[in-house]
C-alpha positions in Angstrom: 317.0 89.8 57.3 314.5 92.0 58.9 311.6 93.4 56.9 311.7 97.2 57.2 308.3 97.7 55.7 306.4 96.3 58.8 304.5 99.1 60.5 304.6 99.4 64.2 301.5 99.2 66.3 299.7 96.6 64.3 298.7 94.6 67.3 297.3 97.6 69.1 295.2 98.6 66.0 294.0 95.0 65.8 293.0 94.9 69.4 291.2 98.3 69.0 289.3 97.0 66.0 288.4 93.7 67.7 287.2 95.7 70.7 285.1 97.9 68.4 283.3 94.9 66.9 283.1 92.8 70.0 283.1 95.2 73.0 282.0 92.5 75.6 283.3 89.3 74.1 287.0 90.5 73.8 287.6 91.3 77.5 285.7 88.1 78.5 287.9 86.1 76.2 291.1 87.7 77.5 290.0 87.0 81.1 289.2 83.4 80.3 292.6 82.9 78.6 294.5 84.4 81.6 292.4 82.4 84.1 293.1 79.2 82.1 296.9 80.0 82.1 296.9 80.6 85.9 294.9 77.4 86.6 297.1 75.3 84.4 300.3 76.6 86.1 299.1 75.8 89.7 299.8 72.0 89.5 303.3 72.6 88.3 304.0 75.0 91.2 302.4 72.5 93.6 304.7 69.7 92.6 307.7 71.8 93.3 306.6 72.7 96.8 305.6 69.2 98.1 308.3 67.4 100.0 309.3 63.9 98.9 308.1 61.1 101.1 
């Protein structure tokens, strides 16, 4: 069953509120999370491209 009382746009309002309280820290945190995800996915892609000896 889906809850029909859930309002849409909650995440957007949450991000706007967080940006209001932490205008510098929020973008830096998002950039760090994305950078970490990219760096952690590089070894998995590297293993796929190396030929077997």
